[in-house]
C-alpha positions as CSV (number, residue, x, y, z in Angstrom):
1,M,158.5,-36.7,91.9
2,D,156.0,-38.8,93.9
3,L,154.3,-41.1,91.4
4,R,151.9,-42.7,93.8
5,P,148.8,-40.8,92.7
6,Q,149.4,-42.0,89.1
7,W,149.9,-45.6,90.2
8,I,146.7,-45.5,92.3
9,S,144.8,-44.0,89.4
10,L,146.1,-46.6,87.0
11,W,145.2,-49.6,89.2
12,L,141.6,-48.2,89.7
13,V,141.0,-49.4,86.1
14,P,141.0,-53.2,86.7
15,L,139.2,-52.9,90.0
16,F,136.3,-50.8,88.7
17,G,136.5,-52.3,85.3
18,A,135.6,-55.7,86.9
19,I,132.7,-54.1,88.8
20,M,131.3,-52.5,85.7
21,A,131.6,-55.8,83.8
22,M,129.5,-57.3,86.5
23,A,126.9,-54.5,86.1
24,F,127.0,-55.0,82.4
25,V,126.0,-58.6,82.7
26,A,123.4,-57.8,85.4
27,F,121.5,-55.4,83.1
28,P,119.0,-57.5,81.2
29,G,118.9,-55.0,78.3
30,F,122.5,-55.6,77.2
31,L,122.8,-59.3,76.6
32,P,121.3,-59.2,74.0
33,P,120.9,-55.4,73.6
34,M,117.2,-54.3,73.5
35,P,116.1,-53.6,69.9
36,P,114.7,-50.2,68.9
37,S,111.7,-52.0,67.3
38,M,110.2,-52.9,70.7
39,T,106.7,-51.4,71.2
40,A,105.8,-49.2,74.1
41,V,104.0,-52.0,75.8
42,Q,106.9,-54.4,75.4
43,V,109.3,-51.8,76.8
44,A,107.0,-51.1,79.8
45,D,106.8,-54.9,80.4
46,F,110.6,-55.1,80.3
47,Y,111.0,-52.5,83.0
48,A,108.2,-53.9,85.1
49,Q,109.8,-57.4,85.0
50,H,113.4,-56.3,85.6
51,T,113.1,-53.3,87.8
52,A,115.5,-54.5,90.5
53,A,118.2,-55.6,88.1
54,I,118.0,-52.4,86.1
55,R,118.3,-50.3,89.3
56,F,121.2,-52.3,90.6
57,S,123.2,-52.2,87.3
58,M,122.6,-48.5,86.6
59,V,123.4,-47.4,90.2
60,T,126.6,-49.5,90.0
61,F,127.5,-47.9,86.6
62,N,126.7,-44.4,88.0
63,L,129.0,-44.9,91.0
64,C,131.9,-46.8,89.3
65,A,132.2,-45.5,85.7
66,I,133.3,-42.1,87.0
67,M,136.2,-43.9,88.7
68,L,137.9,-44.2,85.3
69,I,138.4,-40.5,85.2
70,P,141.6,-40.6,87.3
71,F,143.0,-43.0,84.7
72,F,142.2,-40.6,81.8
73,M,143.7,-37.7,83.9
74,T,146.9,-39.8,84.3
75,I,147.0,-40.1,80.5
76,A,146.7,-36.3,80.4
77,V,149.5,-35.9,82.9
78,Q,151.7,-38.1,80.7
79,M,150.8,-36.1,77.7
80,K,152.1,-33.0,79.5
81,R,155.5,-34.7,79.7
82,M,155.7,-34.8,76.0
83,S,157.9,-32.4,74.0
84,L,155.1,-30.4,72.4
85,P,154.7,-26.7,71.6
86,S,151.9,-26.4,74.2
87,H,149.6,-28.4,76.5
88,V,146.6,-27.8,74.3
89,L,146.2,-31.4,73.3
90,A,146.5,-32.6,76.9
91,Y,143.7,-30.2,77.9
92,S,141.6,-31.2,75.0
93,Y,141.9,-34.8,76.1
94,L,141.0,-33.8,79.7
95,G,137.9,-31.9,78.5
96,A,136.7,-34.6,76.2
97,A,137.1,-37.3,78.9
98,A,135.0,-35.2,81.3
99,T,132.3,-34.7,78.7
100,G,132.2,-38.4,77.8
101,A,131.8,-39.3,81.5
102,T,129.0,-36.8,81.9
103,L,127.1,-38.2,78.9
104,F,127.4,-41.8,80.2
105,A,126.1,-40.7,83.6
106,I,123.1,-39.0,81.9
107,A,122.3,-42.3,80.0
108,D,122.4,-44.1,83.4
109,I,120.0,-41.6,84.9
110,F,117.5,-42.0,82.0
111,W,117.4,-45.8,82.5
112,L,117.0,-45.3,86.3
113,I,114.1,-42.8,85.7
114,A,112.4,-45.3,83.4
115,A,112.7,-47.9,86.2
116,Y,111.7,-45.4,89.0
117,R,108.0,-45.7,88.2
118,P,107.6,-48.8,86.1
119,G,103.8,-48.4,86.2
120,R,103.6,-45.1,84.4
121,D,102.3,-44.6,80.8
122,P,104.1,-47.1,78.5
123,Q,104.7,-44.2,76.0
124,L,106.6,-42.3,78.6
125,I,108.7,-45.3,79.5
126,L,109.4,-45.8,75.8
127,L,110.6,-42.2,75.5
128,L,112.9,-42.5,78.5
129,N,114.3,-45.8,77.1
130,D,114.9,-44.2,73.7
131,M,116.7,-41.3,75.4
132,A,118.8,-43.6,77.5
133,W,119.9,-45.8,74.6
134,L,120.6,-42.9,72.2
135,V,122.5,-40.9,74.8
136,F,124.5,-44.0,75.6
137,T,125.2,-44.9,72.0
138,A,125.3,-41.9,69.7
139,P,127.4,-39.1,71.3
140,V,130.8,-40.5,70.4
141,G,132.3,-37.1,69.6
142,A,133.9,-36.8,73.0
143,V,135.7,-40.2,72.8
144,V,136.7,-39.4,69.2
145,V,138.3,-36.2,70.3
146,M,140.1,-38.0,73.1
147,N,141.6,-40.5,70.6
148,L,142.6,-37.9,68.0
149,A,144.1,-35.5,70.6
150,L,146.2,-38.3,72.1
151,G,147.1,-39.7,68.6
152,L,148.3,-36.3,67.4
153,A,150.2,-35.7,70.6
154,V,152.1,-39.0,70.3
155,Y,152.9,-38.2,66.7
156,L,154.2,-34.7,67.5
157,D,156.2,-35.8,70.6
158,R,159.8,-34.9,70.0
159,R,161.3,-36.4,73.1
160,P,164.4,-38.6,72.3
161,V,162.5,-41.4,74.0
162,P,158.8,-40.7,73.4
163,V,156.4,-40.9,76.4
164,F,154.2,-43.4,74.4
165,P,155.4,-45.6,71.6
166,R,154.7,-44.2,68.1
167,W,152.2,-47.0,67.3
168,V,149.9,-45.6,70.0
169,A,149.1,-42.8,67.6
170,G,147.8,-45.1,64.9
171,F,146.0,-47.2,67.5
172,N,144.1,-44.2,68.7
173,V,143.1,-43.1,65.2
174,L,141.8,-46.6,64.5
175,T,139.8,-46.6,67.7
176,A,138.3,-43.3,66.7
177,A,137.4,-44.7,63.3
178,A,135.8,-47.7,64.9
179,M,133.6,-45.7,67.2
180,T,132.5,-42.9,64.8
181,P,129.8,-44.8,62.9
182,A,127.8,-45.1,66.1
183,V,126.6,-41.5,65.7
184,C,124.2,-42.9,63.1
185,A,122.2,-44.7,65.7
186,V,120.0,-41.7,66.0
187,L,119.0,-42.1,62.3
188,V,118.0,-45.8,62.0
189,T,116.0,-48.4,63.9
190,D,117.5,-51.6,62.5
191,G,120.6,-53.0,60.9
192,P,124.3,-52.7,62.0
193,L,124.0,-48.9,62.8
194,A,121.0,-49.2,65.1
195,W,121.7,-48.8,68.8
196,N,121.7,-52.6,69.1
197,G,123.6,-53.3,65.9
198,A,127.0,-54.9,65.3
199,V,128.6,-51.5,64.6
200,S,126.9,-49.1,66.9
201,F,126.8,-51.4,69.9
202,W,129.3,-54.3,69.7
203,L,132.1,-52.6,67.6
204,R,131.9,-49.4,69.6
205,L,131.9,-51.1,72.9
206,G,134.6,-53.6,71.9
207,A,136.8,-50.7,70.7
208,F,136.4,-48.9,74.0
209,V,137.2,-51.9,76.1
210,L,140.3,-52.7,73.9
211,Y,141.3,-49.1,74.3
212,L,141.2,-49.4,78.1
213,V,143.3,-52.6,78.0
214,V,145.9,-51.3,75.6
215,M,146.3,-47.9,77.2
216,F,146.5,-49.5,80.7
217,A,149.6,-51.4,79.5
218,V,151.0,-48.3,77.8
219,V,150.5,-46.0,80.7
220,R,152.0,-48.5,83.1
221,S,155.1,-48.6,81.0
222,A,155.2,-44.8,80.8
223,I,154.9,-44.4,84.6
224,S,157.7,-47.0,85.1
225,A,159.9,-45.1,82.6
226,Q,159.2,-41.8,84.4
227,A,160.2,-43.4,87.7
228,R,163.6,-44.3,86.3
229,E,164.3,-40.8,85.1
230,P,166.7,-38.8,87.1
């Protein structure tokens, strides 16, 4: 079997991960994250003052975040190698990854629309900013399904030598648990569960970055093991 497509998909992660880290730092609304308590006039002023940086960072996210999809599809391909009754968990992972990428792209677009006409009514810019932040933060269901589908598949894998180590199942469940509370960002405007809070922003984002790092190493080992199989 030619494993080059999997290797290419794997090594897209550090390349585009580095570009997205640059876009993350470039967006003035992330460090620190904008609080939901900002008034319409304050939000409008923010977009008027940082129009170029917002456009640059969100266009970069829009182009580069989707380049993680080949990596997630490589995980789905590895899941199909597992000794399972069916491929339903691999397809669940695939569908959830596509859904999550779509939601992230929609959040980018809302930020870009808010910066498209920074001179419009401040109430409209506030609405677009709220939509961007809440779509970016709260819809964690797709990522949770990804984690749980992969965790269950690893647990059920009956290959003599599992595709992924057994601890990957627990790691995915813990990642899902860390990201789930962010769904409450749509209910509060301050505290750790608000979109700029320690739980909904920093814990969720940190859990996702750690997930990418850990799964990169795990998938690399799985592809290497596949290459050694007769």
